[in-house]
C-alpha positions in Angstrom: 4.3 -16.0 14.4 2.6 -16.6 17.1 1.5 -14.5 19.6 -0.4 -14.7 23.0 -3.7 -14.5 23.8 -4.6 -13.8 27.9 -7.3 -15.1 29.5 -9.0 -13.4 32.4 -10.2 -15.4 35.3 -14.3 -15.8 36.5 -13.4 -13.2 38.8 -12.2 -11.0 36.4 -8.3 -11.1 36.8 -6.7 -10.9 33.3 -3.0 -12.1 32.9 -2.8 -15.3 34.9 -2.8 -18.0 32.4 -0.8 -17.7 28.8 -2.2 -19.2 25.8 -0.9 -19.3 22.4 -2.8 -18.4 19.2 -1.4 -18.9 15.7 -1.7 -16.2 13.5 -1.6 -16.8 9.8 -0.2 -13.4 7.8 0.3 -14.7 5.1 -3.5 -14.5 4.0 -5.5 -11.9 2.2 -9.3 -11.5 1.0 -10.3 -9.1 -2.0 -13.5 -8.2 -4.0 -14.9 -6.8 -7.2 -18.3 -5.3 -9.5 -18.3 -8.0 -12.8 -20.4 -6.5 -14.9 -21.4 -10.0 -16.1 -24.1 -12.9 -14.7 -22.8 -15.2 -12.4 -23.4 -18.2 -14.8 -21.0 -16.3 -17.1 -18.1 -15.7 -14.2 -18.8 -19.3 -12.8 -17.8 -20.2 -15.8 -15.4 -18.7 -16.6 -13.6 -19.3 -13.0 -13.6 -23.2 -14.2 -11.2 -22.0 -17.5 -7.6 -22.8 -15.5 -6.1 -23.2 -18.6 -7.0 -19.3 -19.4 -5.1 -18.4 -15.4 -1.7 -17.3 -17.9 -4.1 -14.3 -18.8 -5.5 -12.8 -16.4 -2.2 -14.1 -14.0 1.4 -12.7 -15.4 3.4 -14.5 -13.9 1.8 -17.6 -14.4 3.3 -19.4 -17.7 2.1 -22.2 -18.8 -1.2 -24.5 -17.2 -1.5 -28.2 -18.1 -4.4 -30.5 -17.1 -3.9 -33.7 -14.7 -7.1 -34.4 -14.1 -10.9 -33.1 -14.2 -10.4 -31.9 -10.6 -6.1 -31.1 -11.0 -3.8 -29.5 -13.1 -0.3 -28.2 -12.8 0.8 -24.8 -13.1 4.0 -23.5 -13.9 4.5 -19.9 -12.9 7.9 -17.2 -12.8 9.4 -15.2 -9.6 11.7 -13.0 -10.0 14.6 -15.6 -9.1 13.2 -18.9 -10.3 10.2 -20.6 -12.4 8.4 -22.9 -10.2 5.4 -26.0 -10.8 2.6 -26.6 -8.5 -0.3 -29.0 -8.6 -3.4 -27.9 -7.9 -6.5 -29.6 -6.9 -9.9 -28.2 -7.5 -11.8 -29.1 -3.7 -14.8 -28.1 -3.9 -17.3 -26.6 -7.1 -20.5 -25.0 -5.9 -22.5 -24.5 -9.4 -22.5 -20.7 -9.5 -21.4 -19.4 -5.9 -17.7 -21.3 -5.3 -14.8 -22.9 -6.6 -11.9 -23.9 -3.7 -8.3 -25.2 -4.2 -5.7 -26.2 -2.4 -2.1 -26.7 -3.6 -0.4 -30.0 -3.1 3.1 -29.0 -1.8 5.0 -28.3 0.5 3.7 -24.3 0.8 0.5 -25.4 1.0 -1.7 -22.7 -0.6 -5.0 -22.6 -0.4 -8.2 -19.8 -2.0 -11.8 -20.4 -2.6 -13.0 -17.8 -4.9 -17.4 -16.5 -4.0 -19.8 -15.4 -6.7 -22.3 -13.6 -5.5 -25.2 -12.7 -7.9 -26.5 -8.6 -7.5 -29.2 -7.0 -9.2 -28.8 -6.3 -12.8 -27.1 -9.2 -13.8 -23.6 -8.1 -12.4 -21.8 -10.5 -9.5 -20.0 -9.5 -7.3 -16.2 -11.9 -7.4 -14.6 -12.4 -3.8 -11.4 -13.7 -3.4 -9.3 -15.7 -0.3 -5.9 -17.0 -0.3 -3.9 -18.2 1.8 -0.1 -19.1 1.7 2.7 -19.8 4.6 5.3 -19.3 2.5 4.7 -16.2 -0.1 3.2 -13.2 1.0 4.8 -11.4 -1.5 2.2 -13.6 -4.0 -0.9 -12.4 -2.0 0.6 -8.2 -2.7 -0.4 -8.7 -6.6 -4.4 -10.1 -5.3 -5.5 -6.7 -5.9 -4.7 -6.3 -9.2 -4.9 -10.3 -10.9 -8.9 -9.1 -9.3 -9.1 -5.7 -11.7 -7.2 -8.3 -14.4 -9.9 -11.2 -13.9 -12.7 -8.4 -13.8 -11.5 -7.5 -17.8 -11.0 -11.0 -18.5 -14.2 -11.7 -17.7 -15.8 -8.6 -19.4 -14.0 -8.8 -22.6 -15.7 -12.1 -23.1 -19.4 -10.8 -22.3 -19.2 -8.7 -25.3 
């Protein structure tokens, strides 16, 4: 989606020029509190082969290198494969990834250690092609919370 931004002149007049501004409408950011210490949450975030346990559309994960994996997932109409590369890991703070495909999906998980051994998990994702996948972010995050909390008891 392209919108225009009006420029304000030095005299304060608005509308003397328009600059196109690209807006990425297929993005979302959600947070949840997990009853587990940040070190445990970070460790579990790196267990990519367990993604199907909390993201039902994912059918299979295959590790292709220490920083990459292939993801087979199902849509309403087809099964698709996406290759994903982990582009950043900051221990107990952040994990970022990018899909190596035409739809340029990217995301980052931020971890914040809170008082009492709990962790705030924030996930930001962007997809140029698939806004429908973003609508499931909230349920996937709640599934992730259950996945983590089950494993820490």
